[in-house]
C-alpha positions as CSV (number, residue, x, y, z in Angstrom):
1,X,-19.5,68.8,-33.5
2,X,-15.8,69.2,-32.2
3,X,-17.1,69.7,-28.6
4,X,-19.3,66.8,-28.5
5,X,-16.5,64.5,-30.1
6,X,-14.1,65.5,-27.2
7,X,-16.5,65.0,-24.5
8,X,-17.9,61.6,-26.0
9,X,-14.5,60.3,-27.0
10,X,-14.2,58.6,-23.9
11,X,-17.4,56.7,-24.2
12,X,-17.4,56.2,-27.9
13,X,-20.6,57.4,-29.7
14,X,-20.1,54.2,-32.2
15,X,-20.4,52.0,-29.1
16,X,-23.3,50.0,-28.3
17,X,-25.6,52.5,-26.5
18,X,-23.1,55.4,-27.4
19,X,-25.7,57.5,-29.3
20,X,-28.3,57.2,-26.7
21,X,-25.8,58.2,-24.0
22,X,-24.8,61.2,-26.3
23,X,-28.4,62.2,-26.5
24,X,-28.7,61.8,-22.5
25,X,-25.5,64.1,-22.2
26,X,-26.9,66.7,-24.7
27,X,-30.0,67.1,-23.1
28,X,-28.6,67.2,-19.5
29,X,-26.3,70.0,-20.9
30,X,-29.1,71.9,-22.6
31,X,-31.2,72.0,-19.3
32,X,-28.2,73.1,-17.4
33,X,-26.5,75.6,-19.7
34,X,-27.1,78.8,-17.7
35,X,-25.9,77.1,-14.5
36,X,-22.7,75.5,-16.3
37,X,-21.9,78.9,-17.8
38,X,-22.1,80.7,-14.5
39,X,-20.1,78.2,-12.8
40,X,-17.3,78.7,-15.5
41,X,-17.6,82.4,-15.3
42,X,-17.1,82.5,-11.6
43,X,-14.5,80.1,-11.8
44,X,-12.4,81.9,-14.6
45,X,-12.8,85.2,-12.7
46,X,-10.9,83.9,-9.7
47,X,-7.1,84.9,-9.5
48,X,-4.8,82.1,-10.9
49,X,-1.5,83.3,-10.8
50,X,1.2,81.0,-9.1
51,X,2.7,84.1,-7.4
52,X,-0.7,84.9,-5.6
53,X,-0.8,82.1,-2.9
54,X,-4.2,83.4,-1.4
55,X,-5.7,83.4,-4.8
56,X,-4.5,80.1,-5.7
57,X,-5.9,78.8,-2.4
58,X,-9.4,80.4,-3.2
59,X,-9.3,79.0,-6.6
60,X,-8.3,75.5,-5.1
61,X,-11.1,75.5,-2.5
62,X,-13.6,76.5,-5.3
63,X,-12.7,73.7,-7.4
64,X,-13.2,71.2,-4.4
65,X,-16.7,72.7,-4.0
66,X,-17.4,72.2,-7.6
67,X,-16.2,68.6,-7.6
68,X,-18.2,67.7,-4.3
69,X,-21.5,69.1,-5.8
70,X,-21.0,66.5,-8.3
71,X,-20.5,63.7,-5.8
72,X,-16.8,63.5,-5.8
73,X,-14.8,63.2,-2.7
74,X,-11.8,65.6,-2.5
75,X,-8.4,66.3,-0.8
76,X,-6.0,69.2,-1.3
77,X,-2.8,67.9,-2.1
78,X,0.4,70.4,-1.2
79,X,4.2,69.9,-1.0
80,X,6.3,72.6,0.5
81,X,5.8,75.7,-1.2
82,X,4.1,74.5,-4.3
83,X,0.7,75.6,-5.3
84,X,-2.0,73.1,-4.0
85,X,-3.4,70.4,-6.2
86,X,-7.1,69.4,-6.0
87,X,-7.6,65.7,-6.1
88,X,-11.0,64.4,-6.8
89,X,-12.1,60.8,-6.9
90,X,-15.7,59.3,-7.9
91,X,-16.5,55.8,-7.0
92,X,-18.6,54.1,-9.9
93,X,-20.1,50.7,-9.4
94,X,-18.8,48.4,-12.3
95,X,-16.6,50.9,-13.6
96,X,-14.0,49.3,-16.0
97,X,-11.8,52.6,-16.8
98,X,-10.3,55.3,-14.8
99,X,-9.8,59.0,-16.2
100,X,-7.1,60.9,-14.9
101,X,-6.4,64.5,-15.8
């Protein structure tokens, strides 16, 4: 229940249509659960230490691929010697909110 609330918090299950959206999301997750878990396993298996520049670069490239598979346009942002950041944008017609994390 807690995980579902975290995911649906942005949509509001009490919002009109929220219960239908919750059911749609749940159905998609159940149908793709093995794929989702495989992608998560592959992601967390990548080195993610700031001192490992090559590992961080592979991690960022992997994140870009995951986002692009889901329709996001992506850019790799870098400044000096800092580790890169992955920026992803998904244009949604009629969207009324922007989510940043």
